[in-house]
C-alpha positions, 0 to 999 in steps of 0.5 A: 501500500502505498501512501503520500503522507506520514502515516499517523493516527489516520492513514489515507489509502485510495482515497479513504481514511483508515485509523492506523495502528502500525509503525514504530512512532511509539511517542508520535512525534513526527507529526507533533507541531511543538517537535517539528518546530524544534527540529526546523529551529535547529535545522535553520542553526545547524543545517540539513546535514553536516557531512564532516568527521566526528573527530575533525578539528571543528566541534560542533556543541550540538553533538555534546549537548544531544549526547549528555541528554542522552546519557543523563536519560538513559542514566549512563556514565556515557552516550555517543550518537551515530547516523543509525541504530544498525550502525550503532549495532555494527560498531559495538560487536566490532569493538567487542570482537576484540575483547571477547573469547565467546558470544551468546545471544538470546532468542530473536536478538535483532540483526544489528547485534548478531555475529556469527560466531555467536551461541544461543543462551538456551538449548531445549529451554535450558541455559547453555552448558558451554555457560556453565563450564569451567574454562574462565573466559570473556564472554558477550551476551547479546539481547533485545530490551524487548525480544520479537513477539513480545510485550514484556522486557527481557528476563535476564535472571538467568545469567545469575546462573553463569559462574564468576570465572565468565567475564560477563559483557551484556549489550542490550538493543533497546530500539524498541524499549527506549522511550516506553519502558522505565521512568519517563521512557528511560528505557531498562538499561539503568534497572539491570542489575545482573552481575556483569562487568559491563553493560552496554546499550544501543537503539535506534533514535528512528522509533520512540525519539522520532529522529534518523539516528542511533545512541550508544551508551555505557561507561566512559571507558567503552565509549572513548573505545567507539570513538577511537575506531576508524569507522566511527572516525571516518563516519560523518555523525547523526545530523547535528541539528537532530541531535540537538534537538534530542536536548531541547525536546526533553520535556516533549518526550516526558509528556508524550510518554505520559499520553502513552502510558494513559492510552495503554491503560485505557485499553487494559482496562476496557479490552477483554483479555483472550488467549490469542492476543498479546498484550500488556498494558506497560507496552504499545504492542498488541500481537495477533495470532489469528489472521482473520482478524486482519480483514475484519480489522480493514473492513471497519477502517483500521489498518495494522502492521502486518509483514514478514519481519525476516525471511523464512518467519511468519507474519509479524501481525501487530497493532501499535499504540502510539502517544497521538491515538485519540480516546475515539480511536481506542474506542473503536479498536477495542470494540472491534476486538471484543466484538471478534469471535476469536478461533 
């Protein structure tokens, strides 16, 4: 389906208007007028892009402002921005390969932080015996903040079973939890209380935070290592106008997060709980197992996200709630779901 405008809560298809419950603009920022005005103001000051290395002799204060905001928001020692969440993941993986003996990954980990050498954390629903053996080594554990087809933060308690002679680095991709979970949407990084030597967070900023770019957050030493990488030095940074907008929009993020939580609370109070839908009141996705409901929703002028996320996988059918959805939108969605005769 081709559209000629940004799909916010309303989407126009073949000159007909539908309610839209798709995308990843969880905080509803791409069409938020106050947010747009901040971005426009910063484009006027910083230009539409800055195609120079972050290591050049000219340093733009926009980067310092935005990255200090991100570090404080995430509750990390330091943060650095890059041009995309995917690049953030690849930079971190490249750096960790230099200091990791063995990689392990949780199920459905995003491509941004995958590496071919990685082993599964679980085998037949039990912890991988390799994580419990007597070999002293440096390991890196890879995971998403919220795994695919899930609506709650990843349970990392299994890592407590790993013996002390395994030195753990934990890398979490928070592209679908940053801006949503945690206080004011700070993500799960600061709440991870697992005995690890180092924890690292990466995230796209093009989802909840409404701006093209990515972030890496960790301790000062690791972020400095990232900044010394050849790829980081030779690549242009994130648009400085957008990095400055991150800092300027700090209050807007909090307001929009509050609206999102209110919308989720309303759904939780009014939707009839069924085994064939997966929903959690703290997370803005509703996963559907019944394919027929997608067509029923469309007949009622509601479009949701439905696509193959990876090749050879089943369709990802999910309803996405944003901060911009109005009460009347939620009421219509709930009415259709509650009235549907699930198989």
